[in-house]
ROTORGU-456290 format. One line per 2 residues: number of its first residue (from 1); for each residue y, z, x of N, C-alpha, C. Coordinates in steps of 0.02 Angstrom, whole numbers, padded with zeros to 5 digits, always signed. Layout:
<sites>
NUM	Y/Z/X/Y/Z/X/Y/Z/X ~ ...;
</sites>
This chain:
<sites>
1	-00627/+03309/-01143/-00619/+03240/-01166/-00660/+03194/-01119 ~ -00700/+03152/-01153/-00743/+03108/-01112/-00699/+03054/-01078;
3	-00723/+03034/-01019/-00685/+02982/-00983/-00685/+02918/-01023 ~ -00627/+02882/-01020/-00622/+02817/-01054/-00661/+02764/-01016;
5	-00699/+02725/-01050/-00732/+02671/-01018/-00681/+02617/-00995 ~ -00691/+02591/-00936/-00647/+02537/-00913/-00661/+02475/-00953;
7	-00610/+02444/-00978/-00621/+02381/-01017/-00644/+02326/-00969 ~ -00681/+02279/-00997/-00703/+02220/-00958/-00643/+02182/-00933;
9	-00643/+02165/-00871/-00587/+02126/-00847/-00585/+02056/-00881 ~ -00527/+02033/-00899/-00521/+01967/-00930/-00520/+01914/-00875;
11	-00549/+01858/-00890/-00548/+01807/-00839/-00476/+01782/-00827 ~ -00461/+01767/-00766/-00393/+01747/-00752/-00387/+01671/-00759;
13	-00333/+01650/-00790/-00324/+01578/-00802/-00307/+01544/-00736 ~ -00275/+01578/-00691/-00257/+01545/-00627/-00320/+01522/-00589;
15	-00372/+01561/-00593/-00434/+01543/-00561/-00464/+01481/-00593 ~ -00461/+01477/-00658/-00488/+01418/-00693/-00444/+01356/-00677;
17	-00380/+01364/-00671/-00337/+01308/-00656/-00349/+01285/-00585 ~ -00358/+01332/-00539/-00372/+01315/-00469/-00439/+01276/-00464;
19	-00487/+01299/-00499/-00553/+01267/-00501/-00546/+01195/-00528 ~ -00509/+01188/-00582/-00498/+01122/-00612/-00461/+01076/-00562;
21	-00412/+01102/-00528/-00376/+01061/-00479/-00422/+01038/-00421 ~ -00464/+01085/-00399/-00511/+01067/-00345/-00560/+01015/-00367;
23	-00583/+01021/-00430/-00631/+00972/-00457/-00599/+00901/-00462 ~ -00536/+00901/-00482/-00499/+00837/-00486/-00491/+00807/-00417;
25	-00471/+00846/-00370/-00463/+00824/-00300/-00530/+00798/-00273 ~ -00583/+00835/-00285/-00648/+00815/-00262/-00668/+00748/-00294;
27	-00654/+00738/-00358/-00667/+00676/-00392/-00628/+00616/-00361 ~ -00565/+00629/-00345/-00525/+00577/-00313/-00551/+00559/-00244;
29	-00571/+00611/-00207/-00599/+00596/-00140/-00665/+00560/-00146 ~ -00706/+00578/-00197/-00769/+00546/-00206/-00761/+00472/-00224;
31	-00714/+00455/-00266/-00703/+00384/-00288/-00674/+00343/-00230 ~ -00636/+00374/-00186/-00607/+00338/-00130/-00643/+00351/-00065;
33	-00705/+00376/-00067/-00739/+00399/-00006/-00750/+00343/+00043 ~ -00762/+00282/+00022/-00774/+00228/+00070/-00712/+00212/+00111;
35	-00654/+00219/+00081/-00592/+00201/+00115/-00558/+00261/+00147 ~ -00581/+00321/+00132/-00546/+00381/+00156/-00541/+00384/+00232;
37	-00593/+00372/+00271/-00586/+00376/+00345/-00532/+00328/+00370 ~ -00532/+00267/+00343/-00481/+00216/+00366/-00412/+00240/+00345;
39	-00405/+00266/+00286/-00339/+00288/+00263/-00313/+00346/+00306 ~ -00358/+00394/+00318/-00338/+00451/+00362/-00320/+00428/+00432;
41	-00357/+00378/+00457/-00342/+00353/+00525/-00274/+00320/+00527 ~ -00255/+00285/+00474/-00192/+00251/+00471/-00133/+00302/+00476;
43	-00142/+00361/+00446/-00088/+00412/+00446/-00094/+00460/+00505 ~ -00153/+00471/+00531/-00158/+00521/+00583/-00178/+00491/+00650;
45	-00190/+00428/+00651/-00211/+00394/+00715/-00158/+00399/+00769 ~ -00180/+00392/+00829/-00134/+00395/+00886/-00091/+00331/+00892;
47	-00047/+00334/+00938/-00004/+00278/+00952/+00060/+00280/+00912 ~ +00110/+00245/+00939/+00174/+00242/+00906/+00172/+00197/+00847;
49	+00210/+00215/+00797/+00215/+00175/+00737/+00284/+00142/+00735 ~ +00284/+00081/+00713/+00347/+00040/+00717/+00388/+00048/+00654;
51	+00453/+00045/+00664/+00500/+00036/+00607/+00520/-00037/+00607 ~ +00501/-00073/+00555/+00513/-00145/+00551/+00558/-00161/+00495;
53	+00588/-00223/+00504/+00627/-00253/+00450/+00591/-00317/+00433 ~ +00567/-00322/+00370/+00530/-00379/+00346/+00574/-00416/+00298;
55	+00594/-00477/+00318/+00636/-00519/+00277/+00590/-00569/+00240 ~ +00575/-00554/+00180/+00527/-00594/+00141/+00553/-00666/+00133;
57	+00620/-00676/+00130/+00645/-00743/+00121/+00633/-00787/+00182 ~ +00623/-00758/+00239/+00610/-00797/+00300/+00536/-00809/+00313;
59	+00493/-00780/+00271/+00421/-00793/+00280/+00405/-00865/+00261 ~ +00361/-00896/+00300/+00342/-00966/+00289/+00269/-00977/+00311;
61	+00235/-01022/+00279/+00166/-01039/+00301/+00166/-01066/+00373 ~ +00223/-01090/+00399/+00224/-01119/+00463/+00229/-01065/+00520;
63	+00241/-01003/+00502/+00247/-00951/+00553/+00181/-00937/+00589 ~ +00185/-00925/+00654/+00125/-00901/+00690/+00134/-00827/+00703;
65	+00084/-00793/+00731/+00085/-00721/+00741/+00141/-00698/+00788 ~ +00156/-00736/+00840/+00207/-00716/+00885/+00276/-00722/+00852;
67	+00288/-00773/+00813/+00352/-00780/+00777/+00360/-00725/+00727 ~ +00307/-00708/+00689/+00311/-00654/+00641/+00327/-00588/+00675;
69	+00293/-00576/+00732/+00305/-00513/+00770/+00379/-00508/+00791 ~ +00408/-00565/+00813/+00478/-00565/+00833/+00523/-00552/+00772;
71	+00507/-00581/+00715/+00546/-00567/+00654/+00544/-00495/+00633 ~ +00487/-00464/+00646/+00479/-00392/+00628/+00515/-00346/+00675;
73	+00536/-00371/+00731/+00570/-00330/+00780/+00529/-00314/+00841 ~ +00472/-00350/+00849/+00434/-00346/+00909/+00374/-00300/+00914;
75	+00351/-00267/+00859/+00291/-00226/+00869/+00232/-00271/+00883 ~ +00182/-00248/+00922/+00124/-00290/+00935/+00089/-00304/+00870;
77	+00064/-00365/+00864/+00030/-00387/+00804/-00039/-00413/+00822 ~ -00086/-00366/+00843/-00151/-00391/+00865/-00190/-00425/+00808;
79	-00226/-00478/+00827/-00261/-00519/+00779/-00338/-00518/+00793 ~ -00375/-00527/+00739/-00448/-00535/+00745/-00467/-00595/+00702;
81	-00509/-00637/+00731/-00536/-00694/+00697/-00594/-00669/+00652 ~ -00593/-00691/+00590/-00647/-00675/+00542/-00670/-00739/+00511;
83	-00710/-00777/+00547/-00730/-00845/+00522/-00672/-00892/+00529 ~ -00654/-00924/+00475/-00598/-00971/+00475/-00530/-00937/+00466;
85	-00534/-00870/+00453/-00474/-00833/+00439/-00456/-00789/+00499 ~ -00395/-00781/+00511/-00371/-00737/+00565/-00328/-00683/+00531;
87	-00343/-00619/+00546/-00307/-00565/+00515/-00273/-00523/+00570 ~ -00207/-00512/+00561/-00168/-00473/+00610/-00140/-00410/+00574;
89	-00143/-00354/+00609/-00118/-00292/+00580/-00079/-00251/+00630 ~ -00031/-00214/+00604/+00006/-00167/+00645/+00021/-00105/+00604;
91	+00014/-00046/+00637/+00028/+00017/+00604/+00105/+00025/+00601 ~ +00129/+00052/+00544/+00201/+00060/+00532/+00220/+00131/+00518;
93	+00282/+00147/+00532/+00313/+00209/+00510/+00353/+00194/+00448 ~ +00396/+00141/+00452/+00436/+00120/+00396/+00441/+00042/+00395;
95	+00453/+00015/+00338/+00470/-00056/+00330/+00529/-00061/+00281 ~ +00583/-00087/+00309/+00645/-00092/+00267/+00666/-00024/+00241;
97	+00655/+00028/+00279/+00675/+00097/+00260/+00628/+00133/+00215 ~ +00573/+00103/+00196/+00524/+00135/+00153/+00465/+00156/+00195;
99	+00442/+00218/+00192/+00381/+00238/+00230/+00323/+00192/+00213 ~ +00291/+00168/+00266/+00236/+00122/+00258/+00182/+00138/+00308;
101	+00122/+00117/+00295/+00065/+00131/+00339/+00046/+00070/+00381 ~ +00048/+00012/+00351/+00017/-00046/+00384/+00049/-00111/+00359;
103	+00053/-00158/+00404/+00071/-00227/+00387/+00012/-00269/+00407 ~ -00012/-00310/+00361/-00070/-00352/+00374/-00051/-00426/+00354;
105	-00060/-00470/+00403/-00047/-00543/+00391/-00112/-00580/+00399 ~ -00118/-00633/+00358/-00181/-00672/+00357/-00165/-00746/+00364;
107	-00197/-00777/+00413/-00189/-00849/+00424/-00256/-00885/+00408 ~ -00252/-00944/+00383/-00311/-00986/+00374/-00294/-01056/+00394;
109	-00332/-01085/+00439/-00319/-01153/+00468/-00250/-01156/+00495 ~ -00226/-01100/+00529/-00163/-01102/+00562/-00102/-01094/+00516;
111	-00115/-01082/+00454/-00062/-01077/+00402/-00059/-01005/+00376 ~ -00001/-00974/+00379/+00007/-00905/+00354/-00005/-00906/+00279;
113	-00054/-00868/+00257/-00072/-00863/+00187/-00041/-00805/+00151 ~ -00040/-00746/+00183/-00012/-00688/+00150/+00009/-00635/+00198;
115	+00055/-00592/+00175/+00078/-00534/+00215/+00076/-00475/+00165 ~ +00036/-00424/+00183/+00032/-00364/+00141/+00067/-00307/+00177;
117	+00105/-00270/+00138/+00138/-00210/+00161/+00108/-00153/+00121 ~ +00074/-00107/+00155/+00041/-00050/+00121/+00086/+00011/+00126;
119	+00105/+00038/+00068/+00147/+00098/+00066/+00110/+00149/+00027 ~ +00122/+00213/+00042/+00087/+00267/+00006/+00101/+00263/-00069;
121	+00053/+00287/-00105/+00057/+00288/-00179/+00123/+00319/-00203 ~ +00144/+00374/-00173/+00205/+00407/-00195/+00269/+00372/-00176;
123	+00265/+00318/-00137/+00325/+00279/-00115/+00330/+00212/-00155 ~ +00284/+00204/-00203/+00283/+00140/-00239/+00351/+00122/-00270;
125	+00382/+00168/-00304/+00445/+00154/-00338/+00501/+00140/-00288 ~ +00498/+00172/-00229/+00548/+00156/-00177/+00537/+00084/-00151;
127	+00475/+00063/-00145/+00460/-00005/-00123/+00486/-00054/-00175 ~ +00476/-00042/-00240/+00501/-00086/-00291/+00578/-00090/-00289;
129	+00609/-00031/-00278/+00683/-00030/-00273/+00705/-00069/-00213 ~ +00672/-00064/-00156/+00689/-00102/-00097/+00683/-00177/-00108;
131	+00629/-00197/-00141/+00621/-00268/-00157/+00675/-00295/-00203 ~ +00692/-00255/-00254/+00744/-00275/-00301/+00811/-00278/-00266;
133	+00824/-00233/-00219/+00887/-00234/-00181/+00891/-00295/-00136 ~ +00836/-00315/-00105/+00837/-00370/-00060/+00828/-00438/-00093;
135	+00790/-00440/-00147/+00773/-00505/-00178/+00802/-00516/-00247 ~ +00838/-00465/-00273/+00863/-00470/-00341/+00813/-00448/-00392;
137	+00830/-00458/-00453/+00786/-00439/-00509/+00722/-00481/-00506 ~ +00665/-00452/-00525/+00602/-00493/-00525/+00609/-00553/-00570;
139	+00576/-00607/-00549/+00576/-00668/-00589/+00531/-00665/-00647 ~ +00484/-00619/-00648/+00440/-00615/-00705/+00385/-00562/-00695;
141	+00345/-00557/-00744/+00288/-00512/-00745/+00226/-00554/-00751 ~ +00172/-00532/-00724/+00109/-00566/-00733/+00053/-00514/-00726;
143	-00007/-00537/-00740/-00063/-00494/-00733/-00104/-00519/-00670 ~ -00117/-00474/-00624/-00152/-00493/-00563/-00216/-00453/-00561;
145	-00267/-00481/-00527/-00330/-00446/-00518/-00329/-00412/-00449 ~ -00345/-00345/-00450/-00346/-00307/-00388/-00400/-00256/-00395;
147	-00447/-00254/-00349/-00502/-00207/-00349/-00540/-00208/-00414 ~ -00551/-00268/-00441/-00587/-00274/-00504/-00551/-00254/-00567;
149	-00487/-00240/-00559/-00447/-00217/-00618/-00390/-00268/-00626 ~ -00365/-00272/-00689/-00308/-00312/-00705/-00248/-00269/-00706;
151	-00197/-00286/-00667/-00137/-00245/-00662/-00077/-00286/-00683 ~ -00028/-00255/-00718/+00035/-00285/-00730/+00074/-00284/-00665;
153	+00105/-00342/-00646/+00136/-00347/-00583/+00206/-00378/-00593 ~ +00251/-00358/-00546/+00317/-00390/-00542/+00312/-00445/-00490;
155	+00350/-00499/-00502/+00345/-00557/-00458/+00417/-00582/-00441 ~ +00427/-00598/-00378/+00488/-00626/-00353/+00468/-00694/-00324;
157	+00494/-00749/-00351/+00480/-00816/-00323/+00529/-00831/-00267 ~ +00504/-00856/-00213/+00543/-00875/-00153/+00528/-00948/-00138;
159	+00570/-00980/-00096/+00559/-01050/-00080/+00490/-01066/-00049 ~ +00467/-01021/-00006/+00403/-01033/+00029/+00344/-00996/+00001;
161	+00354/-00955/-00052/+00299/-00916/-00080/+00326/-00870/-00133 ~ +00290/-00813/-00143/+00306/-00765/-00194/+00286/-00696/-00171;
163	+00325/-00646/-00193/+00310/-00575/-00179/+00285/-00544/-00244 ~ +00230/-00506/-00240/+00205/-00471/-00297/+00193/-00397/-00280;
165	+00205/-00355/-00330/+00190/-00285/-00321/+00171/-00260/-00394 ~ +00124/-00215/-00394/+00103/-00186/-00460/+00164/-00152/-00493;
167	+00169/-00158/-00558/+00226/-00128/-00595/+00224/-00053/-00590 ~ +00165/-00021/-00591/+00157/+00051/-00589/+00109/+00068/-00533;
169	+00116/+00126/-00501/+00071/+00144/-00445/+00000/+00161/-00463 ~ -00015/+00173/-00526/-00083/+00195/-00545/-00088/+00269/-00541;
171	-00148/+00295/-00550/-00157/+00367/-00556/-00189/+00398/-00493 ~ -00213/+00359/-00446/-00249/+00388/-00390/-00202/+00392/-00329;
173	-00182/+00452/-00309/-00134/+00458/-00253/-00168/+00442/-00186 ~ -00232/+00429/-00184/-00263/+00409/-00120/-00264/+00333/-00110;
175	-00240/+00295/-00158/-00238/+00224/-00153/-00170/+00201/-00124 ~ -00170/+00147/-00091/-00109/+00119/-00063/-00076/+00074/-00112;
177	-00011/+00076/-00117/+00026/+00025/-00155/+00038/-00033/-00108 ~ +00032/-00094/-00133/+00038/-00153/-00090/+00090/-00199/-00116;
179	+00136/-00217/-00074/+00184/-00272/-00088/+00156/-00333/-00049 ~ +00142/-00386/-00086/+00109/-00445/-00055/+00151/-00506/-00060;
181	+00163/-00538/-00004/+00192/-00604/-00005/+00135/-00653/+00003 ~ +00134/-00705/-00040/+00083/-00758/-00038/+00117/-00824/-00030;
183	+00091/-00864/+00015/+00120/-00933/+00024/+00111/-00974/-00037 ~ +00160/-01018/-00049/+00156/-01064/-00105/+00096/-01111/-00089;
185	+00060/-01134/-00140/+00005/-01182/-00127/+00031/-01245/-00094 ~ -00010/-01273/-00049/+00007/-01336/-00018/+00011/-01392/-00067;
187	+00059/-01435/-00057/+00068/-01492/-00105/+00033/-01553/-00079;
</sites>
């Protein structure tokens, strides 16, 4: 009896799925390549990260950096002048119990303009839940421009400004979700 020829091995689907997953990851890394080193530094950089409590209702255009740092619980809030604007940032572990990477505050002409809280993409819904728990139901929806895109956003109106956060986190897990307080326009 002649020996049976070995049949051709069939391609494995797991290999094709792994290749597809790697290509998707490579594409995400490629699209976020300019921001990737800064993002990795925020999560892997040295130094202690603060656990802060951010009371959005107490934010005011009249706050200075030292007062804001005291309200946050005392983490250092180093600032850099960028023309007429001053930007202060501090690395975070959590903000109001939600994992967070960074708090960034911006002043112009001595007036607090905005406070950004950057949370990881996968914590977006926890951040929305935290805002709803602290500020109540959103006052409305609107469309905001971010990174050249128009996003549906939730908005909470406060006496001294408003808090906005995108309604959905988007599809790129390498992007940060941002909860932004913006000062009300001067009257």
